[in-house]
C-alpha atoms as one frame of an Amber mdcrd trajectory, in Angstrom:
protein
  17.297  45.066 -13.585  18.481  47.545 -16.061  16.521  49.491 -18.577  17.499
  47.198 -21.548  16.322  44.035 -19.738  12.823  45.791 -18.660  12.444  47.012
 -22.219  12.999  43.153 -23.510  10.837  41.997 -21.017   7.921  44.668 -21.938
   8.461  43.532 -25.803   8.080  39.930 -25.058   4.603  40.814 -23.115   3.483
  43.057 -26.041   5.826  43.028 -29.233   3.310  44.643 -31.308   3.277  47.532
 -29.141   7.011  47.735 -28.628   7.878  47.444 -32.301   5.250  50.418 -33.127
   7.518  52.791 -31.173  10.420  54.428 -32.467  11.487  55.229 -28.942  10.444
  53.513 -25.677  11.803  54.267 -22.467  11.379  52.868 -18.887  12.481  55.368
 -16.241  12.008  56.086 -12.459  12.804  57.334  -9.136  13.166  55.361  -5.645
  13.512  57.802  -2.901  13.280  57.366   0.783  14.732  58.765   4.168  14.094
  59.846   7.615  12.046  62.916   8.664  12.034  64.430  11.865   8.959  66.750
  12.440   8.385  68.984  15.351   5.842  71.547  16.567   2.673  69.522  15.847
  -0.426  69.192  18.168   0.698  65.696  18.934   4.413  66.401  19.663   7.368
  65.526  17.563   7.706  62.450  15.634  10.512  60.664  13.464   9.426  58.724
  10.165  10.774  56.856   7.419   9.132  58.349   4.483   9.096  58.132   0.872
   9.692  60.725  -1.883  10.866  63.709   0.169  13.063  65.124  -2.585  11.159
  63.459  -5.456   8.053  61.508  -5.484   8.877  57.741  -5.913   7.839  56.904
  -9.446   7.913  54.322 -12.403   6.903  55.464 -15.990   6.991  54.518 -19.560
   7.269  57.233 -22.265   7.522  56.903 -25.817   7.884  58.695 -28.986   7.018
  57.606 -32.797   8.311  59.476 -35.711   5.350  60.199 -38.086   7.351  61.844
 -40.937   7.390  65.245 -41.936   8.558  66.391 -38.488   5.503  65.223 -36.744
   5.770  62.699 -33.992   3.246  61.104 -31.508   4.372  60.994 -27.837   2.884
  59.333 -24.590   3.670  59.340 -20.797   2.412  57.035 -18.405   3.627  57.548
 -14.747   2.701  55.706 -11.619   3.521  56.979  -8.170   4.342  54.963  -5.068
   5.592  54.974  -1.571   9.168  53.232  -1.162   8.486  52.894   2.912   5.415
  50.763   2.306   5.085  49.583  -1.111   1.637  51.194  -1.393   0.300  53.132
  -4.426   0.690  57.153  -4.378  -1.778  59.758  -5.589  -4.776  58.129  -3.690
  -4.237  54.780  -5.218  -4.494  55.854  -9.031  -2.930  53.619 -11.318  -0.977
  56.304 -13.453  -1.843  59.421 -10.924   1.396  61.126 -11.633   0.975  61.585
 -15.270  -0.951  59.856 -17.988  -1.125  61.787 -21.437  -0.792  61.362 -25.204
   0.110  64.072 -27.724   1.471  65.249 -31.027   4.530  67.385 -31.472   6.248
  69.003 -34.583   7.064  72.452 -35.927   3.725  73.735 -34.548   4.580  73.025
 -31.037   3.086  70.347 -28.858  -0.362  69.167 -28.051  -1.000  66.636 -25.156
  -4.338  65.312 -23.626  -4.671  63.644 -20.161  -3.696  63.964 -16.741  -0.974
  66.445 -16.655   1.232  69.138 -14.825  -0.476  72.599 -15.127   1.521  75.673
 -16.663   1.341  77.335 -13.177   3.078  74.596 -11.514   5.857  74.173 -14.010
   6.546  77.939 -13.728   6.853  77.792  -9.884   8.669  74.639 -10.075  11.136
  75.185 -12.686  11.794  79.143 -12.439  10.628  80.612  -9.042  11.680  78.255
  -6.318  15.019  76.540  -5.632  13.256  73.647  -3.851  11.265  73.171  -7.296
   7.813  74.232  -5.548   7.119  70.679  -3.743  10.532  69.208  -3.012  12.101
  68.750   0.675  11.134  70.686   3.676  11.949  74.167   2.038   9.279  73.871
  -0.526   7.374  77.073  -1.361   4.324  74.940  -1.757   4.051  74.776   2.296
   2.738  78.159   1.977   1.834  78.813  -1.583  -0.585  77.465  -4.045   1.195
  74.796  -6.596  -1.866  73.783  -8.739   0.109  70.650  -9.518  -1.731  68.454
 -11.765  -5.211  68.458 -13.522  -7.202  65.671 -15.142  -9.052  65.865 -18.421
  -6.326  68.585 -19.564  -5.817  69.659 -23.203  -2.288  71.498 -23.192  -0.804
  73.478 -26.242   2.997  74.577 -25.888   4.081  76.842 -28.687   7.751  76.737
 -30.127  10.255  79.086 -28.934  10.370  82.447 -31.058  13.203  85.010 -30.237
  13.180  83.739 -26.268   9.313  83.681 -26.239   6.865  80.834 -25.747   3.426
  80.128 -24.483   1.755  77.427 -22.585  -2.103  77.324 -22.753  -4.334  74.662
 -21.157  -7.906  73.980 -20.783  -9.225  71.104 -18.284 -12.671  69.915 -18.831
 -15.107  69.789 -15.916 -17.264  67.161 -17.344 -20.222  68.278 -15.503 -23.467
  67.586 -17.273 -25.307  70.826 -17.904 -22.687  72.911 -16.819 -19.380  73.656
 -18.721 -18.227  75.883 -16.263 -18.361  73.834 -13.220 -14.910  72.250 -12.144
 -13.530  73.746 -15.367  -9.667  74.695 -15.225  -8.055  77.339 -17.316  -4.302
  77.942 -17.267  -1.623  79.712 -19.304   2.047  80.790 -19.025   4.035  83.427
 -21.193   7.556  82.659 -20.995  10.897  84.584 -21.965  14.122  82.840 -21.652
  17.452  84.324 -23.333  20.887  83.848 -21.922  21.174  83.829 -18.086  17.629
  85.234 -17.744  14.501  83.096 -17.443  11.118  84.836 -16.668   7.401  83.497
 -16.853   4.139  84.869 -15.944   1.398  82.315 -15.184  -2.070  82.235 -14.597
  -4.558  79.421 -13.053  -8.439  79.329 -12.821 -10.547  76.866 -11.280 -14.318
  77.883 -11.891 -16.838  76.793  -9.361 -14.399  74.992  -7.178 -16.934  74.460
  -4.499 -19.765  74.558  -6.874 -20.201  78.500  -5.905 -16.737  79.822  -5.757
 -13.769  80.431  -8.406 -10.242  80.300  -7.403  -7.614  82.438  -9.390  -4.054
  82.378  -9.035  -1.486  84.585 -10.930   2.292  84.244 -10.439   5.411  86.048
 -11.789   8.482  84.033 -11.671  11.988  84.658 -12.540  15.759  83.692 -12.125
  19.055  84.720 -13.235  22.228  82.640 -13.640  25.207  84.581 -12.352  27.332
  81.588 -12.975  28.436  81.265  -9.396  25.042  81.115  -8.185  21.437  81.170
  -9.424  18.995  83.700  -7.852  15.292  82.744  -7.951  11.911  84.335  -6.882
   8.355  84.666  -7.466   5.461  86.546  -6.298   1.511  85.390  -6.523  -1.571
  87.177  -6.167  -4.463  84.739  -5.253  -8.215  85.036  -5.086 -11.081  82.491
  -4.085 -10.300  78.952  -3.211  -8.448  77.488  -0.521  -5.941  80.194  -0.380
  -8.719  82.715  -0.159  -7.274  86.361  -0.870  -3.781  86.536  -0.281  -0.368
  87.777  -1.497   2.539  85.394  -1.687   6.407  85.488  -2.387   9.282  83.356
  -2.426  13.099  84.369  -2.934  15.954  82.018  -2.849  19.316  80.771  -4.452
  20.766  77.787  -5.594  24.553  77.716  -4.966  26.907  75.179  -6.643  29.159
  73.954  -3.492  31.857  71.206  -3.878  30.194  68.785  -6.195  26.761  69.516
  -4.817  24.008  72.267  -4.633  23.185  74.477  -1.677  19.606  75.534  -1.650
  18.161  78.496   0.470  14.597  80.303   0.384  12.553  82.453   2.312   8.563
  82.073   1.795   6.038  84.558   2.838   2.159  84.038   2.950   0.037  87.400
   3.357  -3.413  86.739   4.141  -5.555  89.966   2.859  -8.687  88.548   4.589
 -10.010  89.836   8.058  -8.412  87.007  10.023  -5.014  87.992   8.841  -3.485
  84.274   9.202   0.020  85.353   7.981   2.836  83.184   7.794   6.549  82.957
   6.735   9.244  80.218   6.260  12.949  79.855   6.243  14.438  76.753   4.340
  17.952  75.362   3.536  19.003  72.242   1.930  21.982  70.503   0.444  22.259
  67.939  -2.405  25.224  65.758  -2.982  25.641  63.409  -5.964  27.066  60.241
  -5.318  26.796  59.375  -9.111  25.023  60.279 -12.117  22.021  58.336 -10.900
  22.166  58.426  -7.098  22.451  61.388  -4.476  21.845  62.264  -0.928  20.160
  65.200   0.118  19.525  67.102   3.500  16.746  69.845   4.199  15.504  72.153
   7.317  12.729  74.464   7.198  10.683  76.286   9.893   7.304  78.065   9.740
   6.278  81.065  11.695   2.476  80.887  11.867   0.542  83.967  13.115  -3.143
  84.715  14.326  -4.081  81.015  14.346  -2.425  80.012  10.929  -1.696  76.402
  11.085   0.686  75.829   8.181   2.725  72.788   8.229   6.435  71.778   6.818
   5.713  69.160   4.247   7.986  67.647   1.339   7.491  66.126  -2.171   5.286
  63.530  -0.737   3.847  64.216   2.695   2.105  67.580   3.878   3.829  67.302
   7.455   2.625  67.857  10.731   4.479  70.391  12.515   5.781  74.029  12.238
   9.371  72.620  11.440  11.097  69.503   9.704  14.487  68.067   8.957  14.830
  65.707   6.008  17.711  63.321   5.263  17.324  60.879   2.386  18.656  58.855
  -0.382  17.361  58.925  -4.217  18.261  56.987  -6.873  16.794  57.590 -10.747
  16.670  55.014 -13.489
């Protein structure tokens, strides 16, 4: 069923809502493939998995022109597992994204469950694998802070290449405004082939007594024949404890596809010294504008009892190495 037929079906079910939208779109990703994981405590395993390159999803997004350069927008995005047909994100109806907002000459303000500024900086700028995509993802060793509930986000217009992204996630704890509160911000500069972002993410009282803070500097440069990418992060508290992380890599056009390669390091600054490093390589080959096949391999070297595993866009993985081979279709 194509997009126009789906839109007609939705309009038939709810004509008022459909007519109210100046622009309504149905979109999604269906992604599945084979994963071979090795080095786990239970031995090697081969799985048919969902969403290794991109989490499988179906979404609805809309934009209504309110006049005077002002527009209302919304996104509702459901995640699912192609291999089993079950819901993703713990069974949430719109676990990937669910927000509404306004945009205009002032920028854009959105409210709901959203990607954090920190995650978007690592995904879009610093990591060739997009932070959480395929076996080579930086997220195997680095904090990604992917989504936050109850988030109010404001993105400024771009001026002379500069743009800011500010976010506040309400903890919604009675009698304590700070508990579980999230604060995030990004300062971005993009001009010509250079793209640089400085991002910060803070979760107050993540475990009722602690506070986690992650600061990231990400950059890439398009040389034409390749894109060089990298990021460094300083982490304090929370699940990553005190550590320093880095990722460096390249995206290289090869034939009609893209070759991805990266090296990630996690430097544990606690007394335990549980360092880890990862090498990853991948290739994406388009079959059409909407369909592609992909393959990736990554291996992690754990030190002093570290137990990091090689995952992908959907799974955390079970061992210190993994090979992905899959097919993805977007609509």
